[in-house]
N, C-alpha and C positions, 0 to 999 in steps of 0.2 A: 878434616874430620868433622868440623862444625857444619859444613855444607851438607855432608852426607847425613848428619843427624837431623837436620831440618827437613831435608827431603824425605827422610824416613817417617817423620811426623806426618807429612802430607800424604804419603802412601797409605799410612794406617788410617788416617782420619777419613779418607775418601771411602773407605769401606763402610763407614757408618752413615748408613743413610742417616711537687717533689718535695715532693718536698713539703715538709711541715716544719717550719722553723719558728721558735717562740721568740728568739732574741738574736740579733737586733732587728727591730721592726723596719727600720729605714731601708733594708734590703728587700723587703717584701713588696710585691705588687699590691695594688688596692684590692684585688680579688682575694688574695691570701689574707690581708688584714681583715676583710669582711668575714672570713671563714674561721677566724681564731675563736676558740672556745667551743666550737660545734663538736658533736660527737664524731667518731670515726666514719660511721655510715653517712654522715651528712657532708663530709669534706671531700667528696669525690669530684675533684676538679681536674680538668684535663691539663697535665703538665706541659704538653706541647704548646698550649695557649698561654701558660704562665711565663714561659721563656726565661726562667732565672738561669744565670750563667753557671757553667760548670765550676768556675773558680770559686764562686760563692759556696756551692755545695761542698767542695773539697775542703775549703777553709773553715766551714762551720758544722761539719758532720758530727762532731763531738757533742754539739748542743741540740741536735735534731732528734725529735721523738721518732725512733725507728719504726715503731708500730704504725704510726700515721704515714711515715715515709714509704713503708711497704704497701700500705693500703692505697696511697695515691699512685705509686709506681704501677701496681697491677691494675688500677683503674684506667690508666692512660691508654687510649685507643680502643678500650673494650667495647665502646658503643658500636664500632664497625662490625664486630663479630655478631652483635644482635641485630644489625641492620638499622640502627638509629643514627641520627646526626648527633654530634657531640653535645650541642645545647639541649636537645630534648632529653637525652640520657641524663645529663647532669641535673637538670630541673626535676626529672622524675625521681631521682634518688634523693635529692634535697627535700622534695615535697612528700616523700613517702608513697609515691604513686607508681613505682617501678613495676609492681605486680600487675596493676591495671594495664600498663603499657605492654607487658609481656603477654597478657591474656589477649589483647587486641592482635598481637602478632600471631598468636596461636590460632585465632579465628581465621586469619588469612592463610593458614597452613604453614606458618614459619615457626618451626620448633628446632632448635639446634641440638647438636649431639651433647651427650652428658659431659664430656670432658670440657666442652665450651662453657657450660654453666659453672663448672668447678673453678675455672680460672678467674671468675669474678671475685672480688674481695667482699662483695656485699652479701649479707645474710639472706636478704629477700630474693636475690637472684638465684643463689644456691638452693634455697628452699623451693622456689618455683621449679627449678630443674629437677629436683628430687621427686616432686609430685607431678611432673610432666615428662617422665623419662621415656623417650621413644624406643628404648631398648627393651622395655617391659610392656606387657599387654595392658590395654586400657583399663582393665578391672583390677590392676595391682599398682595403684598410684598413691592413694592416701596412706597415711600411717596405719590406719585400721585395716585397710585392705591388705597391706603388706603383712601385717601380723597374722591375719586370718589365713592368708596364703601359706605363710611359713609354717603355721600350725598344721594345716592340711597335708603338707608335703614332707613333714619332718621324718616320717617313717616310710616314705615311698621307695627309698633305694634299698635294693637287696643285691646280693652278689650276682644274680643273673642279669639284672639291669645294668650294673656296673660293667659286667663283661660285655654287654652289647655296646655300651659307650666306648669301651676300650678298643673293641674290634672296629668300630666306626672310625676312631682316631687312626688306627693302623691303615685302614683303607685310604684315608685322606692323605697320610704321609707318603703312601706309595705313589701319589700322583705328583710328586715333586718334579717341576719342570725346569728348574735351574739350580745350580750348585756353585756358589761362589767360593767354596772352601778350597778350590784348587789353587787359588792365588795366595793362600795363607803360607804355605810352605816356602813360597818364593821370597817372602819378606822376613825370614828368620834373622838374617844378619841385621836388617834395618831395625827390627823390633829390639834386638839386643842393644843397638846403638841408642835407641830411645831411652831405654831403662838406664843405661850407663850414664846418661845426662843427670840422673838423680842420685848418682853415687855408684862408683865402679863395683862395689861389693854387692850391689843389688842386681847387677846386669843379668846374671844367669837365672835367678829365680823369678825376678820381675818379668824377664822376657818370656819365660815359660808360662807364667800366669797370664801375661797379655795375649800370647798366642792361644791359650785355652779360652780366654774370654772372647776373642775374635771368632774363634771356631764356633762357640756356643751361640754368640749373639749376632752373627751375620745373618740377616734375613734371607729367606728363600721363599719362592713363590710356589703355589700349588694350583693345579688346574681349575678347581671349582671354588676357589676363594678369591675374593676381591682384595685381600690384604695379605701381606707376607707374614710368615711365622718365623720365630726364632726359638732357640733352646728347646728343640723337639724332645730330647730326653726327659726334660722336666715335665712337659705336657703329658708324655706317655706314662711317667711315674704317677702323676696325680690322677689321670683318668681311670687308672686300673685299681685305685685304692678307695674303698668305700668310706674310710675315715675322713677323707677330705669333703665328701658330699655331706656327711652328717655334721661335721664341725662347722662347715660354712653356713648351714641352716641355722645352727645355734648362735653363731656370732652375728649373723644378720638380724636375728630376732632381738638380740641384746641391743644392737645399735638403733633399731627402730624404737625400742622402748626408751632408750636414752633421749630420743628426740621428743618423746611425749611426756617425759618426767625429768627429774633432776639427774644429772650425771654424777655417779659416785666420786668422791674425792680420790684422786690418784689414779683414776681409770685411764688406761691407755690401750692402744690398738694391739700391740704385741701380747700383753697380758690377757686380754680378752680372747684372742684367738687361741693362745696356749690353754686357757681354762676351758674353752670349748672342746678342744681335742680331748682333754682329760675327762670332761663330763661325758664324752662319747665312748669312754672306756679305753682310751689310749694311755699306755704307761708313760710316765712323766718325761723320761729321756727321749723316747720316740716322739712324744707330743712336742718337745722343744724342736726337734729336727723338722717335723712336719709344719710347724708354725713358720719356720724360715722358708721352707719350700712354698707354702701357700703365699707368703708375701712376695717372693720372687716371681711366682706365677702371675699374681695380680699386677705386678709392676710392668710386665711386658706390654700390657694394653691399658693400664690405668682405669679410668672411669668408663671405658668402652669395653671392658673385659667380657661383659655378658654377651654382646654381639659375636665376639670372636669364638667363644665357647659354643654358642648355639650353632654357628656355621660349621664347626668342626665336629661337635658331638651329635648333632641332629636332634630329632624329637626325643630320643631316649635321654639325652642330657639337658633337656630344657629346664627342669627344675633346679639342677645344679647351676646352670647359667644364670637363672633369675636370682638365686640366692647370692651368687657372686656380684651380680650387678647391683643389688641392694646394698651389699657391703661396701662396694667401691664408691658409690655415690654418697652414702650416709657419712662416711668418715670426714669428708671436707665440710660437710654441713655441720657436723658436730664441732669441728674446729671453729667455725664462725659463731656457733651458738655460745661457746664458752670463751670466746676471744678476750673479753674484757675482765674475766674473773679467774680463769685457770690457765695452766700451761697447755700447749698443744696436745690434742688427743692422739694425733696420728704419729707423733714422734715420741721416742723414749723420754722419760722425765728428766734424765741427765743431759739432754740436748737443749741448750738454752738459746732461744732466738725470738725476735719479735716478727720475723718474716713469715708470712703466710702466702705462698705462691700457688696454692691449690694443686701442687704436684708432689705429694708425698712419695710418689713412685720413684722420683729421682733419688730420694734418700734410700728407700728399701731395695731398689734394684741394685745399686752400687754396694749397699751393705751385704746383700745376698752374694754378690760376685766376690767381694773381698773375703767374706768368711769362707766361701767354698775354696778359693785359691790359697788361703792361709792353711786350710786343712791338707791341701794337695802338696804344697811346697814346704810348709813348716816355717815360713817367713811372714810375719805380720806386716812388716814394713814394705816388703816387695809386693805383697798382695794388695795392700792399701794403695800404693802408687799405681799399680797396674789397673785396678778397678777405677780409680779416679781418672786415669788417662783415657780409659774407654769412654767416659762421659765427656771429658774435655774435648775429645775429637768430635763428638756429636754436637756439642755447643758451637764448635768452631766452623764446621763444614756442613751441617744438616740443611737439607732443602725440603724438609717435611712441611706440612701446612703451617703457615705463619712464620716460617723461618727463611732467611736469605743471608748467605755468608757475606754478601756485599754490604748489607745494611749497616753493620757495625762501623764501617768506615764512612758512611754517607751522613751519619748523624753525629751530634756531639758525644764525645766519649762517655759522659755521665748522663746521657739522655735515658728516659725510662726504658726504652727497648733494650738498651745495653745493660741497664741495672737488672732487668729481668733475667738476662743471661747470668749475671753475677749471682743472683738468688739461686738459680739452678745449679751452678757450680758449687755454691756453699752447701746445698742440700746433698749433692753427690759426695763432696769431700767429707762431710760429717758422717754420711752413710759408710764411706770407705773406712773411716776410723773406727766407727762403732762395730761394723761387721767383722773387721780383722781382729778385734779384741774380744769377740763374743763367741768363742768356740764352743765351750761347754756350758757357759752361763753368760748372762748379759753383762756387758761392760758397764761399770757404774761410775767411771771418772767423768768429770765435767767436760762437755764439748760446747764451747762458746762460739757460735756462728757469727754473732753481731760484732765481736771484736775484730774478726777477720774481715767482715764487710767494710768496717771503718778503715782498716789498713789498705784494702783494695781501692777504695775511693781516694784516699789520701795519696797513694802512690801512682795512681793512674796518670799516664802522660796525656795531657790535654791537647791532642792533635786536632787541627782544623778538619772539618768534614770535607770529603772529596766527592766528585761526581760518580755516578754509577759506572761509567766507562772506565774511569781511573781505578775504581774499587775492583772491577773485574780484572783489570790489568795486573793488579797486585797479586791475584791468585793464579794468574796464567803461568804456563811453563812449569817450573818446579814449585811455584807458590811460595818461595822463601820470603819474598817481600811481604806477602799477605800475613804469613805466619809471624814475622817479626813485629809488624804493625799491631796485629791482634794481641799478642802477648804484652806489648808495651801499654795498650789500652786497658786490658782486663787484669793484668798481673795475676794470672791464675795459679801460679805456684805457691802463692801465699796461703792458699786454702790447705796445703799439705802441712801447715803449721798446727792445725787442730789436733 
């Protein structure tokens, strides 16, 4: 039975496409000692060059400032995304000249995609990305330009225009050239076995939820699009409803204003979207549902959502796409702006964490899926487990840009790249808990991500790195060896304790 369960995991997952320690100083390298006392933005040191041992991290995680740990982890290797060498990037951040360096790259025609800027833990990098967004026209880049644009377009959408966008969406969906859903029904028994591993009483409802999620979230290609789509019913629902167009304009306007002034105490993303729907004339119960839908929709493409909407909706949906793009890139910049004074803007106030991985979509997508499945099956626990497993499979087996299933075995178990995966798992697990508990109103119980991160690090099995060929061999055949090694390194099931 165990072998069948493990194989079932692999079959499912294939469908989805440091440290800052204050004490004791004797364990720190000279470069870390030199950085002590500097601000978070100044401590961007490449962890791969510091080379502190996993054993030290595991034994001292209770004394480590997790805010700086998060910052340093997300900084590791980031220079390569920008096309810099590690030394130049580190010096630019330390000297406050990173914007100048980015401007020089821009003059050479090198401007990365918005999601790339959002992954940086540095405020100046995210700010540069927000004002140099390749997904937006060149005359909608500064805060003032964005505000003027949003004011000009706030009343442009009427029912006729929305109908045009919806019809365009239907034409696009009619061009589907592959359908992976035919494989889903064949895995029914395996999915049930997966869920049974988390408790026999969960098996039926969890497997139902997991099959629903796989059906919704399995990407499919379209003839005229360079990227796959998923969850087509949600796209169709949003494109045909004028409320989403109007509310998105309003929330984008609020976010840009936050970047120019003080952010109100207690402000957070969900409440601002909800308020924007109500201001647009939507009744409060419907506004709550539509807020969840908009967050699930955004999470499918994150900071690149604008490009996706433009490609699908065409010229008629351009203003909607631009409003979404402004919203998607502003939220992580706001998180950076308030990092030292206020809780995260992108997460609910009852979700406690020092981690900023620039990927709030991992939280909101899993929260959206867990909430939806709770409503369909009536089981909070089953929906929570199923939604989390869908993200766990992505973290384990994804080969999307920047990801390689083999790398987790080729580096130290507590290396920065592996800790980035832990961060993503924590965001997803917290989202699964929050969404499953937020059916008619938002869950207000404390969700502490940092406590679970500490447990995951303490319990990680510190295996020696292996070669790429050996790592590939672990995933070959049924992939059971790879699965067992991965779970022993990451201890992902601890996340479900939240």
